[in-house]
N, C-alpha and C positions, 0 to 999 in steps of 0.2 A: 675665537669666533670673529666673524667679519663685523663691519660697522653696522649699527642699527640703521634701518631704512624707514622712511615714512611711507605710508600706503593709504589707499582709499578706504572709504567707509564700509564696514562689514556688518551692519546692524540688521541682519536678516530676520531675526526673531521679532524685531520691532517694525517689520514691514518693509525694510529696505533689502534689496537683493545685493549681495556682495559683488563688487566689481570683478573680482577674480573668477567667480562662478559664471558671470555673463560673458566674460572674455573667453573662457574655456569652452563654453557652450557655442559661441560664435565660431571659433576655430574648428570645432568638431563638426557641427552641423552645416554651417554655411560656407566654410572654406575647405572642408573635406580632409582635415588632418586627422591622424589617428589619435588615440587617447593619450599616449605619452607625449606626442608632439604638441597636442592642444594644451595640456597642463603646463608644459615648459614655456610655450609661447605666451600664454596668458600671464604666467609668473614673470616672464621677461618684460612684458609690457607694464605690468603693475608695479614691479619692484626695480625697474630699470637695470636689468641684468645684462643687456647687450648681446643676447643670443643672435647669432647670425644664421643665415640660410645654410651655410656649410656646417656649422656646429650642430644645427638641428638634426642633420643627417645621422648623428651619433645615436639618436633615439628612434630612428626609422624602423628598426627591427623589433621594437618592443610592443607595437600594436598587436592586438589579438593574442595577448599572452605569448609574445615572441613567435606568433604563427602556430603555436602548438597548445594554446589554451593553458599556458603555465602562468608565470608571474604577471599580474595585472599591469598593463602598460600605464594606467593612470598612476599607480603607485611608483612605477619607474620614473615617470615625469616628476612626481613630487620629490623623490629622492634626488633627482638631477637638479631640481631647483634649489633644494636645501644645500646641496654641494656647491652650487654656484654662489650661494649667499654666505657660506660659512667656511669653506676650505681655504686656508691661507695659501699653501703651495701644493701640498700633498695631503691626501686624506689621512694617512696613517701618522702624520706629524701634526695634525690639527687636533689640539686637545678637545676631548669630548665628542668628536664627530661620530665615531662608531656608536656610542650609546644614544646619541641624538637620532641617528638613522634607525636604530632599534626601537626607540620610543615612537617615532613616526610610523614605522611599520606596525607596531603593536596597536597604535591608535587606528590605523587604517583597518586592520583586522577586526578590532572591536566595533568599529563603526559600520563597515560594509559586510562583515561576516566572514571574510576570507581574503587572502592576497592572491588567490588563484583564479585566473580567468574562467576556467571550467566551472568553478563553484559559483562565480558571480553572474555569469551569462544568463542562467535560467531566471534570475531575479531582476536583472537590470537591463537586459537587451530587449528592445521593443522594435517591432516592424516599423521601418521608415525613419527611425531616429537612432538606430544602433544602440550603443551603450551610453547615451548621453546622460542618463540618470547617475551612472557610476562616475562619469567625468565630473558632473556637477558636485556630487558628494565629495569627491576627492579634492576639488578646488576649495570648497568650504572648509574641509578638514585641514588642508595645507595652510590656508590663511589663518585659521584659528590657532593651529599649532605654532606657526611662526610668531604670532602675537603673544601667545602664552609663554613662549621661550624668550621673548624679548628681542627677537631677531628683527622684527618690524615693530614700529611704534603704532599705537592706537588701541582701541578697545577690542576685546574678544567678543564674539557674537552673543555670549550669555550676559554681556553687560559689564563684566569686571574689567577694571583698568589694568593694563600691563605696566 
């Protein structure tokens, strides 16, 4: 795994809004990025990943479930951030990376109810704000997961120390 990284406060349940959630919300609502791009840009800001405008283009096709209401772009953004933070040179040669992606995907499904845009849209898409609620949930989920896994330092939202 990659080096541990320090990150901002995520004590949402104690009345503080996680920084990653706010950043993702801002990119999605106010800068008009898609769900995948918003998650990766927020993670890049929060964890100093160095995502460039050119590398962000790699996620451009994942918004709206790849344009076909398939895999949720917010999940794609989460997995992309996880890869940036943990893959040493190649995914298949990074010990534990596959199971880590699987665990993140399972957490996403358990939390949001599905990994498919078609299933999530009826519950999360709202007029005027698109799927910002799913983007926010994904951002909180990602930050919590990264802390629980020891990939970033700090407390997880439920208050337990990593």
